[in-house]
Structure formats: C-alpha cells, structure tokens
N, C-alpha and C positions, 0 to 999 in steps of 0.2 A: 859128435852132434849134440850130445847133452851139454858139453862145455860151451859150445857155440850158443845153444839156447839160453843157458844161464847168463852168458855174456850179453846177449841181446836184451834179455829181461832186465839185467842190471842197468844197461844203457838207457832203456826206455824209462825205468824208474827214476834214474838220475835226471833225464830230460824233464820228466814230469815235475820233479822237485824244483828244478831251475825255473820252469814255466810258472809255477805257483809263486815262487819268490819274486820273479820279475813283475808279475801282475799284482803282487801284494794281495793275494786272495787268502781267505781262510774259511774253513767249515768247522762249526762247533756242535758237538753233541751236548745237550743240556736237558735238565729235567728236575722233577720233584718226586721224592718218595716220602709219603706221609701216612701214618696210621695211628690209631688211638683205640683204647678200650673205653666204651661208652655205656652209660646206663640211661635209658629213657623210661620215665615213670609210667607213661600211658600211651600205648600203641594198640588201638583196637580194644582197649579195656584191660590190657596186660602190661606188666613191666617187661622191658627188653634189655638184655645185656648182649652187646655185640662188639665186634671189632670193625672199625671203618675209619676212613680218613675224615678229619674234621677241620684241621687248620688250613689245608689247601688241597686242591685236586692233585691226584697222581698223574703226572705228565712226563713225556719225553719228546724231544724234538731235535731237528737238525736245522741250523740256520747258517747262512753264509754271506760273504761279501767279497766283491771284487772291485778294487780301486781302478777306475777308468781314467783317472787324471783330471785335473782342473776342478776338483771338488765334486766330481760325479762318481757314483758307485752303483754297481748292480747288487741287489740284495734278494734273498729268498728266505722263507721260513716255513717249515713243515712241522706241525705239532699234533700229537695224539694224546688222548686221555685214556688211561688204563686203570684197572682195579688191582691195587697192590696185593690185597689179601687173597685173591684167587687167580691172579695173573691174566684175567680176561680183558679184552677191550671194552671200554664203556659203551661204544656203539658197534655191535658186531658187524663185520663186513666192511667197516670203514676204517681206513688206516690213519688218515690225518683229519680227525673230526673237528678239531678246534680251529685250525687255520692251515691253509696251504696256498702260498702266493709267491710271485716273483715280481720284481719291479726295479725302478730306478730311484736313487736318492741323491739329491743335489743340495749342497750347502746354501746355494743362492735361491733355488726355485722350489724346494720342498721335496716331498716323497710321493711317487705314483706307483701303486701296486695293483696287480690283477690276480684274481683267484677266489678262493673260498675264505671269507673273512668276517669277523664279528662286526656289529654295528658300533657306533660311537657311544651308545648307551652303556656298553660294556667297556670299550676302550678308554673312555674319558670319565663318565660319571661314577663308575664303580670305585674309583680312587677316592671318593668322598663319603663312602657308605660303610656302615658298621660291618656287614658280612666280610667285606674285603679288607678293611683296615684292622679289624680285630682278628681276621683269619678264622672265621667260624661259619662253616657251611650250614650248620643247623639254623642259623639266623637269616637265611635267604628269605626274601619277602614272599608272600603267598603266591604259589604258582610260578615264581620267577618271571612274572609277566613283564616287569620293567628291565629284564635282561642284565641284572647285576652279575649273575654267573654266566659264563660263556657256554650256555646250553644250545643256543641257536645262532647260526651264522648265515650270512648272505652268500648264496652260490653265484657264480658268474659275475663277481663284483669288481668294479673299478673304483679305487679309493685314492683320494688325494688329501695330503696333509701339508699345510703351508709351513715355511720357516717361522720362527718367532721374531716379531718386530715389536719393540717397545713393551715386551711382556705378553703380547697378544699372539695367538695362533688360531687357525680355523681349519676346517676340513669338510669335504663332501664325499659321499659314497653312493654309487648307483649300481644295482644288481639287476641284470637282465633275466626275465623269466624263461627265455629260450623256447617259447611256445609259438608255433607258426599260426598266424591269423589272429592272435590274441596277445598283443604286446603287454597288457596290464596284468595278465595272470602270473602269479608268483613274482611280481615285480616289487623290489624293495629299494628304499633310499634313506639316507641318513645325513645329518649335518651336526656340526658343533662349533662353538666359539669358546675360547678359554683365555684367562688372564692369570699370569703368575708374576708377582712382584714382591720381593722380600718375603715376609712371613705369610702374605695373603695369596690365596688362590681361589679363583671363581670360574664356573663353567656353566654353559647351557647346552643341552643336547636335544636332538629330535630324530625320530625314526618312524617311517611309514611303511607298513608291510602288508602285502596282499596274500591271501590264501596261506595264512600263517599257522603252522602246526603248533598247538599248545599241549605240552606234556603235563597233563593234569591227573594222571592215574594215582599218584601218591604225594603230590606236592601242594595240595590245596585243601583246606578244611571246610569244604562246602559239599552238601549232598546234591546240589544242582547249581548250574551257572546259567543265568538268563534263560531258563526253561530247558536246558540240556542236563539230563541226569548225570551225576558223577558218583564214583569214579568211572572213567572210560579206560578200558584195558590199554589202549594205545594212545589215548589222548583225543583231542578234537581239533578240527581245522576251523580257524576263524576266517570269515570273509575278509576282515581287515583288523589289524592291530596298529594303533597309533600311540607311540610313546613320546613323552617329552619330560624333561627334568632340569632342575637347577641344583647346583652344588657349590659349597663354600668350605674352605678350611683356613685355619689360622694357627701358625706355630708360635705359641707363647712360651718362650724359653724351653723348658723340658716337656711341655704339654702341647699336644696337637689336638685342636678342637675341629670338629667336622659336622656338617649337616647337609641334607638333601631334601628336596620335595620331588616326587615323581607322580605322573598320572598316566595310566594305561587305559586307552579307549578301545574297548573290545566290541566287535560286531560279529555275532554268530547268526546262523540261519534262524535260530529261535528267539533272538532278542539281542539287546545291546546295553552297555553301561560302562562305568568307569571304576578303576581301582586307584584310589588316592593314598599315597604313603608318605609319611614324614619320618625321617631317619636322622638320628643325631648321636654323638658320642665324643669321648676324649681318650687319647692315648698318652699315658704318663711314663716317660723314661726315667725310672727311679734312679738307676745307675746305668752306665752304658750297656750292660749285659742283661738288664731286667726291665721289662715293659709291662705295666699294669694298665688294662684298658677296660672301659665300661661303655656300653652303647645300647641303643634300643630303637624301636620303631613302632608306629601305629598305622594300621591300614584299614580302610573301609572298602568293601566290595560286595555287592548284591545281597544285602541283608546280614552280612557278617562283619565283625569288627575284631581285630587282633591287636593285642599289646604284647610286645616281646622285649625282654631285657636280658642282657648277658654281661658277665664279668669274665675277663680272661687275663691270665698271666703267662708271659712267654719269657723263658730264660734262655739266653743265647750261649750255647756251649762253645761255639766256634763260628767262623764266617759262614759255614755251611749247615750247621746242625743246631736245632732249637728243640727244647722240650717245653710242653705247654699244659696248662690246666684250665678248664672252662666250665662255667655253669650257666645254663640258659633256661629261662622260665617264660612260658607263653600262656596268656589267658585270652579266650575267645568269648565274645558276647554277640547279641543279636539273634534274630529268629533263625538264621541260616548258617551260623558259624560254629565250627568245631576247632579245637586246637590241632595244629599240625606243624611239626618241625620238619624241615626239608631233609630228605635222605633218611628219615626215621619212619614216617607214616602218619596217618590220621588217628587222632585220639578218639576215645569213645565219648568224651565229655568236653568240658570247657577248658581244662587246664592240663598242662604237661610240663615236665622238667627234664632237661638233659644235662648230664655230667660227663665230661671227657678228660682223659689224661693220655697224652700222646707225644710222638716224636716226629720231627720233620727234618729231612736232609735234602739239601739242594746240590745238584751236580752239574 
C-alpha cells in the first residue's frame, strides 16, 4: 500500500510538471532584503543610532504567468512588506499589503488587473523622483502625501494599462468603495499618460481618493494640519485627497537627469489646502559598478517649508547585491514647520541630518 501510494504521488507530480510545461506557466518567489546602520542627528531633540532599511523596502512576493496563446497571458502578483531587523510584517494582520492582483495581459490590447493595487502616482511618477531613483527612504516627501512610496493602495481596484504606441502609453484605475447605499465612500480612481523615446521620458499622473487615511503619526514635521492637531497616533482620515504630478527624465550619456512637480490637495473636516513639491536630481554612473547620485526637493504645506538634499553612492558587488552610503540633510522653515525625515521621526527644531551605510540584496 505504501509503495502504491508513493507510485501514485510520483505520477501526480509528473503530470503536474507536464501540465506546467505544456501551459508554459511559471511562479517566481522574489524580494528585497535591505538594512543599514543609521545616525539621525535630531529626533525629538536627541541623536538616534539605529538599524533600519534605507535604500529600499524589505519585501517578498510571489508572481506568476500562464501563457494562454496568441499573445495572451494570465498574470498574478502577491507582495508583502516586512521588517528585516525584527522579522515582523510592516502591517500586522495583512499578508500582502503592497499588492495582490490577478489579471490578463495581451501584447495587442494591454493589461487588465483586479485586486489590491497602488495608484499611478506610485506606479509611474515615483520613477522620476529622488527617493526612488537614489534609493533613500529618508528623503520621502512630507507625509508621503503624493504617494512616492507604496504606503497606500486602492482596494477592490480594476486597473488597465495600454500597450505602447509610438512611445506613448496610458492607463486608468477605478476602485470600488463596496459600501451599500453610498457609491462614493472610499471610492478611488487614477490615470496616467507617459512618453518614452530614446533618452527622453515624460509622464503625467492623477489620483482622486475619498475617505483617504493619512499616516501622519511620524512622517510629517507639523504640529497641526489645517486645524487638526498632530501627531495622531493612528493618523487622520481626509475627506478627499487629490494628487497630480508631472515628471521628466533624460539620459545624458552616463548621467540620468530627473525632475517632478506634485500637488496634493487635502480636505480634512477641519480645513483644506495644498502640498506643493518640486523634486530634482542626477544619477551619475561613474563606472558600471559604481553610481553617485545627488537629489533634493522643496515642499510647502500649511505654513511649513522643507528643503531636503541627499548624496548617495551605490557600489554594485553583483547582479543582486549592492552596498551603499548616504547623507541626507533637511532644513525646515515657516511658522508651522519642523524637520522630519521619514522613518526617523520629527526633530525638535528646524534641521536634522541622516547618515546611512547599508547593504541590499535582491532575490
């Protein structure tokens, strides 16, 4: 009986392998493991030495594809963010916080996906911004209101991205609130248009979000936001958040130049206003294994003004492993502004500096 059971198990396994081969399917485990030793000069009036990821978020995921023939494929992606230094999930109780979707991809007609997905502010515009291109989490814009980082995603979202025609591509995304009797509650939508031709790339993005949770407990250097006292332990819910942005990059031999403008229009129960941010920088590939980058941004929001500049060097040890060194400086001004580096905390005064030395491995 044991022999028969092993024989049947072997036959089933063999059939499974054949089925996968015939369908040309694949499932890939992937991720990032990143950590650094950091010094932050001013967090609540004190210096802070800590270990934490700086270059990229720690993630792992599963993605797969099945070839259906005729240029049509089924795709899925499940991605979670974790904290390498203590092994915890970034969002407790949520397994795939960054994305979880399934859909169809066509060479001729584009890609349609359904599930838990970020807006095009992250998908498209982050590719032109300093925090993403330099790989420096400390340089996220105040409050991450313009969604450079993938902290907020659309639930119940249907997303379409077109094929590229003559260098142009576009996309639309709509997320259902799933609230009976109130179609607009927690409803989100987003659009983009992008051009890529030779060394030039241009993009415009838009996102409109109802009942949007803003994680402001330690990500923004303001004692209050439009009449709401900060920090809030869990953050605040905005009645509406409207984001739009423009991005451009140009590859000039070994130097990549990049710039964006974003505006976040925030409506709280206590007031409303805009966050305007200009971001620019350059990445210089000195030799194929060594990239020196400099970037910065200026942001205005509710009586606060922040100027942030960062210098980063990334040395590529292999296809998967990079060591990096980064220095970030921020100065705040205005009647309502304090320095605040993301993932570090709010300073007691106008200025703070962060220094990081770390390692990143992709798998």
